[in-house]
matplotlib code that plots the C-alpha trace (Angstrom):
import matplotlib.pyplot as plt

x = [11.6, 10.5, 7.2, 5.5, 6.4, 5.4, 1.9, 1.6, 2.6, 0.1, -2.7, -2.2, -1.9, -5.3, -6.8, -5.5, -6.9, -10.2, -10.4, -9.3, -12.0, -14.7, -13.8, -15.7, -14.8, -17.0, -17.0, -18.7, -19.7, -21.9, -25.5, -26.8, -27.7, -24.3, -25.7, -23.0, -24.0, -22.5, -22.0, -20.2, -17.9, -17.3, -14.4, -13.3, -11.7, -12.7, -13.0, -15.5, -19.3, -20.6, -24.0, -25.5, -27.5, -30.4, -32.3, -36.0, -38.1, -36.7, -33.9, -30.1, -27.1, -26.9, -29.7, -26.9, -24.3, -24.8, -25.9, -23.1, -20.2, -21.9, -22.3, -18.7, -17.6, -19.4, -17.1, -19.2, -18.2, -21.0, -21.8, -24.5, -25.8, -27.6, -30.4, -31.8, -35.3, -34.2, -33.4, -32.0, -32.1, -34.2, -31.6, -28.2, -29.4, -27.0, -28.0, -28.6, -26.0, -27.2, -30.7, -29.3, -27.5, -30.7, -32.9, -35.3, -36.0, -38.7, -40.7, -40.5, -41.3, -44.4, -45.3, -48.9, -50.5, -52.6, -52.1, -51.4, -48.6, -47.2, -47.1, -46.0, -43.5, -42.5, -42.2, -40.1, -37.4, -38.0, -37.3, -34.2, -33.2, -33.3, -30.7, -28.6, -28.9, -27.7, -24.8, -23.7, -23.5, -21.4, -19.1, -18.4, -17.6, -15.2, -13.5, -12.8, -15.1, -15.2, -17.3, -21.0, -23.2, -26.4, -28.8, -30.5, -33.6, -35.6, -39.2, -39.5, -36.0, -37.0, -39.4, -36.9, -34.2, -36.5, -36.3, -32.5, -32.2, -34.4, -32.5, -29.1, -28.7, -25.3, -27.3, -26.9, -29.6, -31.9, -32.5, -35.9, -37.1, -40.8, -41.1, -44.5, -46.4, -45.8, -46.6, -50.0, -51.5, -49.5, -50.3, -48.3, -44.8, -43.0, -44.9, -44.0, -40.3, -40.4, -42.1, -39.1, -36.3, -34.1, -32.0, -32.3, -34.6, -34.8, -38.2, -38.7, -41.9, -42.8, -45.4, -48.3, -46.9, -47.6, -50.1, -47.9, -44.9, -47.0, -48.1, -44.4, -43.7, -46.5, -44.9, -41.5, -42.3, -38.9, -36.6, -33.9, -34.7, -37.1, -37.2, -39.8, -39.2, -41.9, -40.3, -41.7, -40.2, -42.0, -40.7, -37.8, -34.2, -34.5, -35.8, -32.1, -31.4, -34.5, -34.6, -31.5, -33.3, -33.8, -30.1, -30.3, -32.4, -30.6, -27.2, -28.4, -29.8, -26.6, -24.3, -26.4, -26.7, -24.2, -21.2, -21.7, -21.3, -24.0, -23.2, -23.4, -20.7, -21.8, -19.7, -21.0, -19.0, -18.2, -16.7, -16.2, -16.3, -15.4, -18.3, -18.6, -22.3, -22.6, -21.0, -19.3, -16.9, -16.0, -14.7, -16.3, -19.6, -19.9, -21.4, -22.7, -23.5, -24.1, -22.2, -23.3, -21.1, -20.8, -18.8, -17.2, -16.6, -18.1, -16.6, -18.5, -19.1, -22.7, -24.9, -25.8, -29.0, -31.5, -30.6, -27.1, -28.4, -30.2, -27.1, -25.0, -27.1, -24.9, -22.3, -21.3, -24.8, -26.4, -28.8, -31.9, -31.2, -30.9, -34.0, -36.0, -35.0, -35.9, -39.2, -40.0, -39.2, -41.5, -44.3, -44.3, -45.6, -48.0, -50.8, -53.0, -51.7, -49.9, -47.0, -46.6, -43.2, -42.4, -42.9, -40.6, -37.9, -38.2, -37.9, -34.8, -33.1, -33.8, -30.8, -30.2, -28.4, -25.4, -22.1, -19.9, -16.8, -14.2, -14.2, -12.7, -9.2, -10.3, -13.2, -14.4, -18.1, -20.5, -21.6, -25.3, -26.1, -29.4, -30.9, -33.9, -34.0, -32.0, -30.4, -32.8, -35.6, -34.0, -31.9, -33.8, -33.6, -29.9, -29.1, -30.8, -29.0, -25.6, -26.4, -27.0, -23.4, -23.5, -21.7, -24.6, -24.1, -26.9, -26.2, -28.3, -29.9, -28.4, -29.3, -27.2, -26.7, -26.3, -29.6, -31.7, -33.4, -32.5, -34.9, -36.7, -35.5, -32.8, -30.3, -31.2, -30.7, -27.2, -26.4, -27.3, -25.4, -22.2, -22.6, -23.2, -20.5, -18.0, -19.0, -18.8, -15.4, -14.2, -15.0, -13.4, -10.2, -9.7, -10.4, -13.4, -15.7, -15.8, -16.3, -17.9, -20.6, -22.4, -26.2, -28.4, -31.6, -33.6, -36.8, -38.8, -37.0, -33.6, -34.6, -34.0, -30.4, -29.3, -30.4, -27.9, -25.2, -26.1, -25.4, -22.2, -20.8, -22.1, -24.1, -25.1, -28.8, -31.1, -33.9, -36.6, -38.7, -41.7, -39.2, -39.8, -39.2, -42.9, -44.3, -45.1, -42.6, -39.8, -40.7, -40.5, -37.1, -35.8, -36.8, -34.7, -31.7, -32.0, -31.1, -32.7, -32.7, -33.9, -31.1, -29.2, -29.4, -31.5, -34.2, -37.0, -39.6, -41.7, -44.9, -48.6, -51.6, -53.1, -52.6, -53.5, -51.1, -49.4, -48.3, -47.1, -45.6, -45.6, -41.8, -41.0, -43.6, -42.0, -38.6, -40.1, -41.3, -37.7, -35.6, -36.7, -34.5, -36.9, -39.6, -42.6, -43.6, -47.0, -47.3, -47.2, -50.1, -47.9, -48.3, -45.3, -44.1, -44.5, -41.3, -39.3, -38.3, -39.9, -43.4, -42.9, -41.3, -40.9, -44.3, -46.3, -44.0, -44.5, -48.3, -48.7, -49.9, -48.7, -45.6, -46.5, -45.9, -45.8, -42.7, -40.8, -42.0, -41.0, -37.4, -37.1, -38.4, -35.8, -33.0, -34.1, -33.8, -30.4, -29.0, -30.2, -27.1, -27.7, -29.7]
y = [129.5, 127.0, 125.2, 127.4, 130.6, 128.9, 128.2, 131.7, 133.2, 130.9, 131.8, 135.5, 135.1, 133.3, 135.9, 138.8, 137.2, 136.6, 140.3, 141.6, 139.5, 141.2, 144.7, 146.7, 149.6, 152.3, 152.5, 154.7, 154.3, 156.1, 155.1, 155.3, 159.0, 159.7, 160.0, 158.8, 155.6, 154.7, 151.1, 149.1, 146.4, 143.4, 141.6, 138.0, 137.4, 138.5, 134.9, 134.1, 134.3, 137.8, 138.8, 142.1, 143.4, 145.8, 147.4, 147.8, 151.0, 154.3, 152.4, 152.3, 150.0, 150.2, 147.5, 145.0, 146.2, 143.1, 140.8, 141.3, 140.4, 137.0, 136.4, 137.4, 135.0, 132.2, 133.0, 135.5, 138.9, 141.4, 144.7, 146.6, 149.4, 152.6, 152.8, 156.3, 155.3, 155.6, 157.8, 156.0, 152.4, 151.7, 149.6, 151.3, 154.8, 154.9, 157.8, 156.9, 158.9, 158.1, 159.3, 162.4, 163.3, 162.6, 164.8, 162.0, 163.0, 165.7, 163.1, 160.6, 163.2, 164.3, 160.7, 159.9, 156.5, 157.8, 156.1, 159.5, 160.3, 156.9, 157.1, 160.7, 160.9, 157.5, 155.1, 157.3, 157.1, 153.4, 152.8, 154.9, 152.7, 149.7, 151.6, 151.9, 148.1, 147.6, 150.1, 147.9, 144.9, 147.0, 147.9, 144.3, 143.6, 146.6, 145.6, 142.1, 140.0, 136.6, 134.4, 133.8, 136.9, 136.6, 139.3, 139.7, 142.0, 143.3, 144.3, 146.7, 145.6, 142.0, 142.7, 144.4, 141.7, 139.5, 142.1, 142.2, 138.5, 138.6, 141.5, 140.2, 136.4, 136.6, 136.8, 133.2, 133.2, 135.3, 135.7, 137.5, 138.7, 139.8, 140.0, 141.1, 143.0, 146.5, 148.6, 150.4, 149.7, 146.9, 143.8, 141.2, 142.8, 140.4, 137.3, 138.2, 138.5, 135.4, 133.3, 132.6, 132.5, 129.4, 130.1, 129.0, 131.3, 131.6, 133.1, 134.5, 136.0, 137.5, 136.2, 138.0, 137.5, 133.8, 134.5, 137.2, 134.9, 131.9, 134.0, 134.5, 130.8, 130.0, 132.1, 130.3, 127.5, 127.2, 127.9, 125.2, 125.3, 127.2, 127.2, 129.1, 130.0, 131.3, 133.6, 134.6, 138.0, 141.0, 142.1, 142.1, 141.1, 142.6, 139.2, 138.1, 140.8, 139.8, 136.0, 134.0, 130.8, 132.3, 131.9, 128.1, 127.6, 130.4, 128.9, 125.5, 126.9, 128.9, 125.9, 123.7, 126.1, 128.9, 126.7, 124.2, 124.8, 127.3, 127.7, 125.3, 125.0, 123.9, 122.5, 120.9, 117.8, 116.3, 112.8, 110.2, 106.5, 103.9, 102.8, 101.1, 101.8, 105.5, 106.8, 104.9, 107.8, 108.1, 105.4, 107.0, 108.2, 111.7, 111.9, 115.0, 115.5, 118.3, 118.3, 120.2, 120.3, 122.1, 125.3, 126.6, 130.2, 131.9, 135.3, 137.8, 135.7, 136.2, 133.1, 131.5, 132.3, 129.5, 130.2, 129.1, 125.6, 125.5, 126.6, 124.0, 121.3, 121.6, 124.3, 123.8, 124.5, 127.9, 129.3, 128.9, 125.1, 124.6, 126.7, 124.6, 121.4, 123.1, 124.2, 120.7, 119.4, 122.1, 121.5, 117.8, 118.8, 121.5, 119.5, 122.3, 125.1, 127.9, 130.1, 133.7, 134.2, 137.2, 135.0, 132.3, 134.9, 136.3, 132.8, 132.0, 135.3, 134.5, 133.5, 130.0, 128.9, 127.8, 129.4, 128.5, 126.8, 124.4, 120.8, 120.4, 118.8, 116.1, 115.5, 113.3, 114.2, 111.4, 111.1, 111.2, 109.9, 111.6, 110.0, 110.7, 111.7, 114.9, 117.0, 119.9, 117.9, 118.1, 121.3, 122.6, 119.3, 118.9, 122.3, 121.4, 118.0, 119.7, 122.3, 119.4, 118.2, 115.9, 115.9, 115.5, 114.3, 113.9, 112.5, 113.1, 110.0, 109.2, 106.6, 103.7, 105.4, 109.0, 110.7, 107.9, 107.7, 105.2, 102.2, 101.1, 97.5, 95.2, 96.7, 100.2, 99.1, 97.9, 101.0, 103.3, 101.3, 101.5, 105.3, 105.8, 103.3, 105.2, 108.5, 107.1, 105.5, 108.8, 110.4, 107.5, 107.6, 111.3, 110.9, 113.2, 111.1, 108.8, 105.5, 104.0, 106.7, 106.5, 107.0, 106.5, 108.6, 107.6, 108.6, 106.8, 104.4, 105.0, 103.1, 99.8, 100.2, 102.2, 99.5, 97.0, 99.7, 100.4, 96.8, 96.8, 99.9, 98.7, 101.9, 103.3, 103.6, 103.5, 105.9, 105.5, 108.5, 106.7, 104.9, 101.9, 99.6, 100.1, 99.7, 96.7, 97.4, 98.0, 94.7, 92.9, 94.4, 93.6, 89.9, 89.8, 91.9, 92.8, 91.0, 87.6, 87.7, 90.5, 93.1, 93.5, 97.3, 100.0, 100.9, 103.4, 103.7, 106.9, 106.7, 107.6, 105.4, 105.6, 102.1, 103.1, 103.7, 100.4, 100.6, 97.3, 97.1, 93.4, 92.9, 95.6, 94.1, 90.7, 92.1, 93.9, 90.6, 89.4, 92.6, 95.0, 97.7, 97.9, 100.5, 101.8, 105.3, 106.4, 109.4, 112.0, 112.3, 113.1, 112.4, 110.7, 114.1, 115.8, 114.0, 116.2, 119.8, 120.8, 120.0, 120.5, 123.9, 125.3, 124.8, 126.4, 129.4, 129.8, 129.5, 131.8, 129.1, 128.5, 126.3, 122.8, 123.0, 119.2, 119.2, 121.1, 118.6, 115.8, 117.2, 117.5, 113.9, 112.8, 114.6, 113.1, 109.6, 110.4, 111.8, 109.0, 107.7, 104.1, 102.5]
z = [98.6, 101.3, 101.2, 103.7, 101.8, 98.6, 99.9, 101.3, 97.9, 96.1, 98.6, 98.1, 94.3, 94.3, 96.6, 94.4, 91.2, 93.0, 94.1, 90.7, 89.1, 91.2, 89.9, 87.3, 85.1, 83.7, 79.9, 77.4, 73.8, 71.3, 70.5, 67.0, 67.4, 69.0, 72.5, 74.9, 76.7, 80.1, 81.2, 83.9, 82.5, 84.7, 82.8, 83.2, 79.8, 76.3, 75.1, 77.9, 77.5, 77.9, 79.5, 78.4, 81.4, 80.8, 83.7, 84.2, 83.6, 85.0, 86.7, 86.0, 85.7, 89.5, 89.5, 88.8, 91.3, 93.5, 90.6, 88.1, 90.5, 91.2, 87.5, 87.0, 89.7, 87.7, 84.7, 82.7, 81.5, 82.2, 80.6, 82.7, 80.5, 81.4, 78.9, 78.3, 79.6, 83.2, 86.1, 89.2, 90.4, 93.5, 95.4, 95.1, 94.1, 91.1, 88.7, 85.1, 83.2, 79.8, 80.7, 82.2, 79.0, 77.1, 79.3, 80.2, 83.8, 83.1, 81.1, 84.0, 86.6, 84.6, 83.9, 82.9, 82.4, 79.5, 76.1, 74.4, 76.9, 76.5, 72.7, 72.4, 75.3, 76.7, 73.8, 71.5, 74.3, 74.8, 71.1, 71.4, 74.3, 72.0, 69.9, 73.1, 73.4, 69.8, 70.6, 73.5, 71.2, 68.7, 71.6, 72.4, 68.8, 68.5, 71.7, 70.5, 72.8, 71.0, 73.3, 73.1, 73.9, 75.9, 76.8, 80.2, 80.3, 83.2, 82.7, 79.7, 78.5, 78.9, 76.1, 74.0, 74.2, 72.1, 69.3, 69.9, 69.3, 66.3, 64.6, 65.7, 65.3, 67.1, 70.4, 71.7, 74.4, 76.5, 80.2, 80.5, 83.9, 83.8, 80.0, 78.7, 76.1, 77.5, 74.5, 75.0, 71.6, 69.9, 71.8, 69.9, 69.5, 71.9, 70.6, 67.0, 67.9, 70.0, 67.4, 65.2, 67.9, 68.0, 71.1, 74.7, 76.8, 80.6, 81.7, 85.2, 86.5, 89.8, 92.2, 90.3, 86.8, 86.0, 83.3, 81.6, 81.4, 80.3, 77.3, 76.3, 76.7, 74.3, 71.7, 71.9, 69.5, 68.0, 71.0, 71.5, 75.2, 77.4, 81.2, 83.2, 86.9, 89.1, 91.6, 95.0, 94.4, 92.8, 89.4, 87.0, 87.7, 91.2, 92.3, 92.2, 94.9, 97.0, 96.6, 97.1, 96.0, 92.5, 91.8, 91.9, 88.7, 87.0, 87.6, 86.5, 83.3, 82.6, 83.2, 81.0, 78.0, 78.0, 79.0, 76.1, 72.4, 71.5, 67.8, 64.9, 62.2, 58.7, 55.9, 52.6, 51.6, 48.2, 47.9, 45.2, 45.6, 43.0, 40.8, 37.4, 37.1, 37.6, 34.4, 31.6, 31.2, 34.8, 37.2, 40.3, 41.7, 43.2, 46.7, 48.4, 52.0, 54.6, 57.9, 61.0, 64.1, 67.5, 67.7, 70.8, 69.6, 66.6, 66.8, 64.7, 61.6, 60.3, 60.3, 57.0, 55.2, 54.4, 50.8, 51.5, 52.4, 49.0, 47.1, 48.9, 47.3, 44.2, 44.4, 40.8, 39.6, 39.2, 41.8, 39.7, 39.2, 43.0, 43.6, 41.2, 43.1, 46.4, 45.1, 44.0, 47.5, 49.1, 46.5, 47.4, 50.9, 50.0, 48.4, 47.0, 49.1, 47.4, 48.6, 47.7, 46.0, 48.3, 51.4, 49.9, 49.1, 52.6, 54.1, 52.1, 53.1, 56.8, 59.0, 60.2, 63.4, 61.4, 60.4, 57.5, 59.0, 57.8, 59.0, 62.5, 62.3, 64.8, 67.0, 69.9, 69.2, 68.5, 64.9, 64.1, 60.6, 59.6, 56.5, 54.4, 50.7, 50.9, 53.7, 52.8, 54.4, 57.8, 58.2, 61.2, 63.0, 62.1, 63.7, 66.9, 67.1, 66.4, 69.1, 71.5, 70.9, 67.9, 64.6, 62.2, 58.6, 56.1, 52.6, 49.5, 48.0, 44.5, 42.0, 40.7, 37.4, 36.5, 35.8, 37.4, 40.8, 43.4, 43.1, 46.3, 45.7, 47.1, 44.7, 45.8, 49.4, 48.6, 46.6, 49.4, 51.9, 49.7, 49.4, 53.1, 54.2, 52.1, 53.8, 57.4, 56.7, 55.4, 58.7, 60.7, 58.6, 59.3, 63.0, 62.9, 65.0, 68.0, 66.2, 69.3, 69.5, 66.1, 66.1, 63.0, 62.6, 59.5, 57.7, 55.0, 52.7, 54.3, 57.4, 55.7, 54.4, 57.5, 59.9, 58.4, 58.6, 62.3, 63.1, 61.0, 62.8, 66.2, 66.5, 69.9, 68.8, 65.8, 65.6, 63.0, 62.0, 60.6, 58.3, 56.1, 59.0, 59.8, 56.3, 54.2, 51.4, 54.0, 55.8, 52.5, 51.8, 55.3, 54.9, 51.7, 52.7, 56.4, 59.7, 60.0, 63.8, 66.1, 66.2, 69.5, 69.2, 70.9, 68.4, 68.7, 65.9, 65.9, 64.1, 64.5, 65.3, 61.8, 60.3, 56.7, 53.8, 53.9, 57.5, 59.0, 62.5, 62.6, 62.3, 64.9, 67.2, 66.8, 67.7, 70.6, 72.1, 72.1, 72.6, 75.4, 73.8, 70.8, 71.3, 69.2, 70.1, 68.7, 71.0, 68.2, 65.8, 62.8, 59.2, 57.5, 56.3, 59.7, 60.9, 58.5, 59.2, 55.9, 57.0, 60.7, 60.5, 57.0, 55.5, 58.4, 58.2, 54.5, 54.5, 57.5, 60.0, 63.6, 63.6, 64.8, 68.5, 68.6, 66.4, 69.1, 71.7, 69.4, 69.1, 72.8, 73.2, 70.6, 72.5, 75.8, 74.2, 72.7, 75.9, 78.1, 80.1, 78.9, 76.1]

ax = plt.figure().add_subplot(projection="3d")
ax.plot(x, y, z, "-o")
ax.set_aspect("equal")
plt.show()
């Protein structure tokens, strides 16, 4: 084959693949009541991310006939579903086949705005439409789609996708066009579903829907990312048909969140290092740590329960022993508040953002060493950091001798350094981390021993979460065992403006005068414990209070600092 023919063949091959990629096929699957659901499948590859596309009220899958091919061209599978609350879309006039089988049309034709008609005729079908949405998720599982699954909702379905993500943690993110509280008598359905979500969410509202969408945004306290776009269009996903400029923020959001690792792997670690002090009958000291890391593909493994984190504290011990330790941790933050046992059980049965996975064979991900008493103090923060692309390891603090606590002395500093140094070298020896991309994030006492390790391992940055670097006992320890000169290392110390309780910023302020890379951030009015996930996220959920919105902003601030191109 000559060169000209080769290029002609290559050109037609590319064109054929491009045209083939734009095709769709009609598929059918049963809903929970065995009603047949019709959908259009726009297939790229079963390992690629998949978008479930749900239409607006009384519409059909035809709403997405011009939208889905563009999403498919971007590399996403799409499944545009006929929900039974429909009739025909307004743009391409495609009949809703699921609704036709259900006999929905007479109810739409006789539509009344009265609350009684809504409750007696309309909403029973809308709740069944939610079952159609679940059926579409089951279809993807049966057919072997293994990439991340996102849900796109339009108007009434934009409300229901929040429930879908709450009930099905495998939903990796949401694209909500004109979401709102559409139920005639229950005004907080969407906000209740949105409250506990920890996935990226794209919110789009039409020209007259700013207030409605703002209410949804206020409910998303725990979302890993939330972006709000105010469209000049009217309503629902149809703005993507009417407004070409609406594709720009949507594509930016998708490329940022759906194309990166959206899942988190979790693996508890058990190591031993030589020690003559720990136990006279054993020549080594046991070390335990939690490891979180980004996952490219999860498949259909169920996410871990919060109880699994508690049990991972000591796998060899019974559940009750681990629960007692966890309860002591929680009680230390409660002061005089009490938690109902039923609420605690429900919390522990709740799903996390993490999946049980073996350690990766190798990795080029940066290692983030998260230190502070015990990994259970920081599980939520660790998940968010891993989702942002870091391998996050957190080691439990252990004493010098079996059965004794680690003393907050110079000897304690050295002991903790030996333990953590052994752990980091374990990762390096196995090729699990990029040794030039280590970051330390430390809370409380651990700020002192880890600062020295950050210098030793030439860390990329050191982040202090109100650690002992800013307290008198920590300053005294640093003078005895820490660096004698201002460290040549990017350091940021988060604390509040309350100078009581032994706070002493003098050493950090001295360093700041010499090193411009040393920062003190007193933006967040947090107590010492507020910098932990326990007090920032867990306690408010257990006592029935609103989750501290400032904690979410703090995490975003932290990620912004970590992701800065240069320190």
